[in-house]
C-alpha positions as CSV (number, residue, x, y, z in Angstrom):
1,M,-17.7,-11.8,-2.5
2,L,-15.2,-11.6,-5.3
3,R,-16.2,-13.9,-8.2
4,L,-13.3,-15.8,-9.8
5,N,-13.2,-16.9,-13.4
6,P,-14.6,-20.5,-13.1
7,N,-12.5,-21.7,-16.0
8,V,-9.3,-20.9,-14.0
9,A,-10.6,-21.6,-10.5
10,E,-11.5,-25.2,-11.4
11,L,-8.3,-26.1,-13.2
12,P,-6.3,-29.1,-12.1
13,P,-2.8,-28.3,-10.7
14,Y,0.1,-28.9,-12.9
15,N,2.2,-31.9,-11.9
16,A,5.6,-30.3,-11.5
17,G,8.7,-32.2,-10.4
18,M,10.0,-31.6,-6.9
19,N,12.8,-29.1,-6.5
20,I,16.2,-30.4,-5.2
21,A,16.2,-27.9,-2.3
22,V,12.7,-29.1,-1.2
23,A,13.8,-32.7,-1.4
24,R,16.9,-32.0,0.7
25,N,14.7,-30.2,3.3
26,R,12.2,-33.0,3.4
27,T,14.6,-35.9,3.6
28,G,17.6,-34.5,5.3
29,L,19.8,-35.9,2.6
30,T,22.3,-33.8,0.7
31,D,23.0,-36.1,-2.3
32,I,19.8,-35.9,-4.4
33,A,19.4,-37.3,-7.9
34,A,16.9,-35.1,-9.7
35,L,15.2,-37.4,-12.2
36,A,11.7,-35.9,-12.5
37,S,11.8,-32.9,-14.9
38,N,13.6,-34.3,-17.9
39,E,16.6,-31.9,-17.7
40,N,19.8,-32.6,-19.5
41,P,22.2,-34.2,-17.0
42,H,25.2,-32.8,-19.0
43,G,24.0,-29.2,-18.8
44,C,24.5,-26.9,-21.7
45,S,27.2,-26.0,-24.3
46,P,30.2,-24.1,-22.8
47,D,29.4,-21.5,-25.5
48,V,26.4,-20.5,-23.5
49,A,28.5,-19.2,-20.5
50,T,30.6,-17.2,-23.0
51,A,27.5,-15.6,-24.5
52,L,26.0,-14.8,-21.1
53,A,29.2,-12.9,-20.1
54,Q,28.0,-10.3,-22.7
55,L,24.6,-9.8,-20.9
56,D,23.6,-6.3,-19.8
57,P,20.8,-6.9,-17.3
58,S,19.9,-3.2,-17.1
59,R,18.5,-3.3,-20.7
60,Y,15.2,-4.8,-21.9
61,A,15.4,-7.8,-24.1
62,D,14.5,-7.6,-27.8
63,P,10.7,-8.2,-27.8
64,A,10.9,-9.6,-31.3
65,C,13.7,-12.1,-30.5
66,T,15.2,-11.0,-33.8
67,A,18.6,-12.7,-33.5
68,L,17.2,-16.0,-32.2
69,R,14.4,-16.1,-34.9
70,N,17.0,-15.4,-37.5
71,A,19.2,-18.3,-36.2
72,L,16.1,-20.6,-36.1
73,G,15.0,-19.5,-39.6
74,K,18.4,-20.4,-41.0
75,K,18.5,-23.7,-39.1
76,L,15.0,-24.8,-40.1
77,D,15.0,-23.1,-43.6
78,I,11.7,-21.3,-42.9
79,A,10.7,-17.6,-43.0
80,T,11.3,-15.9,-39.7
81,S,7.8,-14.4,-40.0
82,R,6.4,-17.9,-39.2
83,I,8.5,-18.3,-36.0
84,V,7.3,-17.2,-32.6
85,V,9.6,-17.5,-29.6
86,G,8.3,-18.0,-26.1
87,N,9.1,-18.3,-22.4
88,G,9.4,-22.0,-22.8
89,S,7.1,-23.9,-25.2
90,E,4.6,-23.8,-22.4
91,E,4.0,-20.1,-23.1
92,M,3.4,-21.0,-26.8
93,I,0.7,-23.5,-25.8
94,A,-1.0,-20.8,-23.8
95,A,-0.7,-18.3,-26.6
96,V,-2.0,-20.8,-29.2
97,C,-5.1,-21.4,-27.0
98,R,-5.7,-17.6,-26.5
99,A,-5.3,-17.0,-30.3
100,V,-7.6,-19.8,-31.4
101,L,-10.2,-20.8,-28.8
102,R,-13.6,-19.3,-28.1
103,P,-15.9,-20.2,-25.2
104,F,-17.2,-23.8,-25.7
105,S,-14.6,-24.7,-28.3
106,T,-13.4,-28.3,-28.3
107,V,-9.8,-29.3,-27.9
108,M,-8.6,-32.9,-28.6
109,T,-5.6,-34.5,-27.1
110,V,-4.1,-37.9,-26.1
111,S,-4.3,-39.7,-22.8
112,P,-2.0,-40.1,-20.9
113,G,-0.7,-36.7,-22.0
114,F,1.1,-33.4,-21.2
115,G,-1.0,-31.6,-18.5
116,L,-0.8,-28.1,-20.1
117,H,-2.5,-29.3,-23.3
118,E,-5.5,-29.7,-21.1
119,I,-4.9,-26.9,-18.5
120,E,-4.4,-24.1,-21.0
121,A,-7.4,-25.2,-23.1
122,R,-9.7,-25.3,-20.1
123,A,-8.4,-22.0,-18.9
124,N,-9.8,-20.5,-22.2
125,G,-13.2,-22.1,-21.7
126,A,-12.7,-25.1,-24.0
127,K,-14.0,-28.6,-23.6
128,V,-11.2,-31.2,-23.7
129,V,-11.7,-34.6,-25.3
130,K,-9.0,-37.2,-24.5
131,V,-8.3,-40.1,-26.8
132,S,-6.7,-43.0,-24.9
133,M,-3.6,-44.7,-26.1
134,T,-3.8,-48.5,-26.7
135,E,-3.5,-50.9,-23.8
136,D,0.2,-51.3,-24.6
137,L,0.5,-47.5,-24.7
138,K,0.9,-46.9,-28.4
139,F,-0.9,-44.2,-30.4
140,D,-4.4,-45.4,-31.3
141,I,-4.4,-44.0,-34.9
142,E,-7.9,-45.3,-35.7
143,A,-9.4,-43.8,-32.6
144,L,-7.6,-40.5,-33.2
145,I,-8.9,-40.4,-36.8
146,D,-12.4,-41.1,-35.7
147,A,-12.3,-38.3,-33.1
148,L,-10.9,-35.8,-35.7
149,R,-14.2,-36.3,-37.6
150,K,-15.8,-34.1,-35.0
151,K,-13.6,-31.2,-36.1
152,P,-12.1,-30.0,-32.8
153,S,-10.7,-26.4,-32.8
154,I,-7.3,-27.7,-31.7
155,F,-5.7,-31.1,-31.8
156,F,-2.7,-31.2,-29.4
157,L,-0.5,-34.1,-30.3
158,S,2.7,-34.8,-28.5
159,S,5.2,-36.9,-30.5
160,P,7.4,-38.2,-29.0
161,S,4.7,-38.7,-26.3
162,N,5.1,-37.0,-23.0
163,P,4.8,-38.8,-20.6
164,V,4.8,-42.2,-22.4
165,G,7.8,-41.9,-24.7
166,P,7.0,-43.4,-28.2
167,A,7.0,-41.3,-31.4
168,L,4.7,-41.7,-34.3
169,D,6.2,-43.3,-37.4
170,R,5.9,-41.6,-40.8
171,D,2.8,-43.6,-41.8
172,G,1.0,-42.8,-38.5
173,L,1.8,-39.1,-38.6
174,S,0.9,-38.9,-42.3
175,R,-2.5,-40.5,-41.7
176,L,-3.3,-38.1,-38.9
177,I,-2.2,-35.1,-41.0
178,A,-4.5,-36.3,-43.8
179,A,-7.4,-36.8,-41.4
180,T,-7.1,-33.3,-39.8
181,P,-10.0,-31.1,-40.9
182,R,-9.4,-27.7,-42.4
183,E,-11.3,-26.2,-39.4
184,T,-8.8,-27.8,-36.9
185,L,-5.4,-26.5,-35.9
186,L,-2.9,-29.4,-35.5
187,V,-0.4,-28.5,-32.8
188,L,2.5,-31.0,-32.9
189,D,4.5,-30.8,-29.7
190,E,8.0,-32.0,-30.5
191,A,9.7,-31.1,-27.2
192,Y,11.8,-34.3,-27.4
193,F,12.4,-34.4,-31.1
194,E,16.2,-34.3,-30.8
195,F,16.2,-37.6,-28.9
196,C,14.4,-39.5,-31.7
197,D,16.1,-42.1,-33.8
198,A,16.6,-41.7,-37.6
199,K,13.3,-43.5,-38.4
200,T,11.2,-40.8,-36.7
201,P,9.9,-38.3,-39.2
202,D,10.6,-34.6,-38.8
203,G,7.1,-33.2,-38.2
204,L,8.0,-29.8,-39.5
205,Q,9.0,-31.2,-42.9
206,L,6.1,-33.6,-43.1
207,L,3.6,-30.8,-42.4
208,S,5.2,-28.5,-45.0
209,G,2.8,-28.3,-48.0
210,S,0.1,-30.3,-46.2
211,G,-2.4,-27.5,-46.6
212,I,-3.7,-27.7,-43.0
213,S,-3.3,-25.1,-40.3
214,H,-0.5,-26.3,-38.0
215,V,2.0,-25.3,-35.3
216,V,5.1,-27.3,-34.4
217,L,6.4,-26.7,-30.9
218,R,10.1,-27.2,-29.9
219,T,12.2,-26.2,-26.9
220,F,15.7,-25.5,-25.7
221,S,14.9,-26.9,-22.2
222,K,15.7,-30.6,-23.0
223,A,18.4,-31.5,-25.5
224,Y,20.0,-28.1,-25.3
225,G,20.1,-28.0,-21.5
226,L,18.5,-24.6,-21.0
227,A,15.6,-25.6,-18.7
228,G,16.4,-22.9,-16.2
229,L,16.3,-20.1,-18.7
230,R,12.9,-21.0,-20.3
231,V,13.0,-20.6,-24.0
232,G,11.0,-22.5,-26.6
233,Y,9.5,-21.7,-30.0
234,A,6.5,-22.3,-32.3
235,T,6.7,-22.5,-36.1
236,A,3.3,-21.7,-37.7
237,S,1.9,-22.8,-41.1
238,D,1.5,-19.2,-42.2
239,E,2.3,-15.7,-41.2
240,R,-1.3,-14.8,-40.2
241,L,-1.4,-17.6,-37.6
242,A,2.1,-16.7,-36.3
243,Q,1.0,-13.1,-35.9
244,A,-2.1,-14.2,-33.9
245,I,0.1,-16.3,-31.6
246,S,2.6,-13.5,-31.2
247,S,-0.2,-11.1,-30.3
248,A,-1.5,-13.5,-27.6
249,K,1.8,-13.6,-25.7
250,T,3.1,-11.0,-23.3
251,P,5.6,-8.3,-24.4
252,F,9.3,-8.9,-23.5
253,N,8.3,-12.5,-22.8
254,V,11.7,-14.0,-23.5
255,N,14.4,-12.5,-21.3
256,A,17.8,-11.3,-22.6
257,A,19.8,-14.1,-21.0
258,A,17.5,-16.7,-22.6
259,Q,17.9,-15.2,-26.0
260,L,21.7,-15.0,-25.8
261,A,21.9,-18.5,-24.5
262,A,19.6,-20.0,-27.1
263,V,21.5,-18.4,-30.0
264,A,24.8,-19.7,-28.6
265,A,23.3,-23.2,-28.1
266,L,22.1,-23.3,-31.7
267,G,25.7,-22.4,-32.8
268,D,27.1,-25.5,-31.1
269,E,24.9,-28.3,-32.5
270,G,27.9,-30.7,-32.2
271,W,27.8,-30.4,-28.4
272,M,24.0,-31.0,-28.4
273,R,24.3,-34.1,-30.6
274,H,27.1,-35.5,-28.5
275,S,25.1,-34.9,-25.3
276,V,22.0,-36.5,-26.8
277,A,24.0,-39.6,-27.9
278,K,25.1,-40.1,-24.3
279,V,21.6,-39.7,-23.0
280,T,20.0,-42.1,-25.5
281,A,22.7,-44.7,-24.9
282,E,21.8,-44.5,-21.1
283,R,18.1,-44.6,-21.9
284,D,18.5,-47.9,-23.9
285,R,20.6,-49.4,-21.1
286,M,18.1,-48.4,-18.5
287,A,15.2,-49.7,-20.5
288,H,16.9,-53.1,-20.8
289,K,17.5,-53.2,-17.0
290,V,13.8,-52.2,-16.3
291,H,12.6,-54.9,-18.7
292,S,14.9,-57.5,-17.1
293,L,13.0,-56.8,-13.9
294,R,9.8,-57.8,-15.8
295,L,8.4,-54.3,-15.4
296,F,6.3,-52.6,-18.0
297,A,7.9,-49.6,-19.7
298,P,6.9,-48.6,-23.2
299,E,9.4,-47.9,-25.9
300,S,10.9,-44.3,-25.5
301,Q,12.2,-41.9,-28.1
302,T,12.8,-39.3,-25.3
303,N,15.1,-38.7,-22.4
304,F,12.8,-40.5,-19.9
305,L,11.0,-43.8,-19.2
306,F,7.4,-44.3,-18.2
307,I,7.3,-47.3,-15.8
308,D,4.4,-49.1,-14.2
309,A,5.8,-49.3,-10.6
310,G,3.1,-51.8,-9.5
311,C,1.9,-49.6,-6.7
312,D,0.3,-46.2,-6.2
313,S,2.6,-43.6,-7.7
314,A,2.7,-41.6,-4.5
315,T,4.0,-44.6,-2.7
316,A,6.6,-45.2,-5.3
317,F,7.6,-41.5,-5.2
318,D,8.1,-41.7,-1.4
319,H,10.1,-44.8,-1.8
320,F,12.5,-43.3,-4.3
321,L,12.7,-40.0,-2.3
322,S,13.8,-41.9,0.8
323,H,16.8,-43.1,-1.3
324,G,17.5,-39.5,-2.4
325,I,15.9,-39.8,-5.8
326,I,13.3,-37.5,-7.2
327,V,10.9,-39.1,-9.8
328,K,7.6,-37.9,-11.1
329,P,4.6,-39.8,-9.8
330,W,1.9,-39.8,-12.5
331,K,-1.6,-38.8,-11.3
332,E,-3.7,-38.9,-14.4
333,P,-6.8,-41.1,-13.9
334,G,-6.1,-44.7,-15.1
335,F,-2.3,-44.3,-14.8
336,E,-1.8,-43.8,-11.1
337,T,0.7,-46.7,-10.8
338,F,3.1,-45.1,-13.3
339,I,6.2,-43.0,-12.6
340,R,8.2,-41.0,-15.1
341,V,11.9,-41.1,-14.6
342,T,14.5,-38.8,-16.4
343,I,17.6,-40.3,-17.8
344,G,20.4,-38.9,-15.7
345,L,24.1,-39.5,-15.3
346,P,25.1,-43.2,-15.1
347,I,25.7,-43.0,-11.4
348,D,22.3,-41.6,-10.7
349,N,20.6,-44.1,-13.1
350,D,22.3,-46.9,-11.2
351,R,21.0,-45.5,-7.9
352,F,17.5,-45.5,-9.4
353,L,17.8,-49.1,-10.7
354,D,18.9,-50.3,-7.3
355,A,15.9,-48.6,-5.6
356,L,13.6,-49.9,-8.3
357,R,14.7,-53.5,-7.5
358,L,13.8,-52.9,-3.9
359,L,10.4,-51.5,-4.8
360,K,9.7,-54.5,-7.1
361,A,10.6,-56.8,-4.3
362,K,7.9,-55.1,-2.2
363,H,5.3,-55.2,-5.0
364,P,5.9,-58.4,-7.0
365,E,2.4,-58.1,-8.5
366,A,3.5,-55.2,-10.7
367,R,2.5,-55.3,-14.4
368,T,5.1,-57.3,-16.3
369,A,6.8,-56.3,-19.5
């Protein structure tokens, strides 16, 4: 019998959001509000379509992503030799694990957390240690500092948190940076950085000059509206680390369309900021409405809310789907009553709130705000 790699064979499945086509087939409904995968409801900059008209699909993409890395280097004011571009930031997570981990390494992350921080670590034979957030779902700085004393090989830290929503303040992030051992690689996942308020520190700037090995992850999937093209990037603390991450990814990993689109999106920052402003205004409106139902939803600095639905998340998922709304049911142990809902267009957000009121009526025992 064929022997499979046990590290991969035993991995938990990734909790992906349901596809619109699948939802239509399952429900028989045509009008579906896709609020599970944190996509930008306003799409992407019109400049992206103009750029894609130049695409020659018969030619391989630039394997070095030169134009995009140059644009990112100018925007971020860092050397392009420290930038690695990936097929979504998810590929960067996998490449970091391949570049750093050895069998029986330890990876530390936060719970609840982004599934790939665990999945990619375990795929590379690492042990994963999860540090729980506080009861009110804030970062437990003291517990994280205590766990860092054991010198994990990698510390995956998502700020703003996915799936919970809050971002570390300057003091909290500074304390964690100071507590990170020289033997540990701090991977700061800032996939939702563009949705943060002005009080949230820029991790890339705060880590500059810290003296610790670090990677900052960002993506074009969320604020820039390029989820379908899959392009994200990593900025490394030094060229040696960037080269190791680059060597761990596949060649021609970012397709030509994604590279053209990302460069165009970067060139239209005004569109992105305007789009983000509309999303965050809706996020705050939705949060107020959820709290008015006396449901628990932590503060969010992202384009989603993490809500305790008061019942099993699978039951909540089915309820919303019956109303033509896709949400993400959270399945992580200890958080099985939570759902994550993307901030969509106002009309879809109102549909969600109406369905949430009906769900709350069925489960009045839900955790209150």
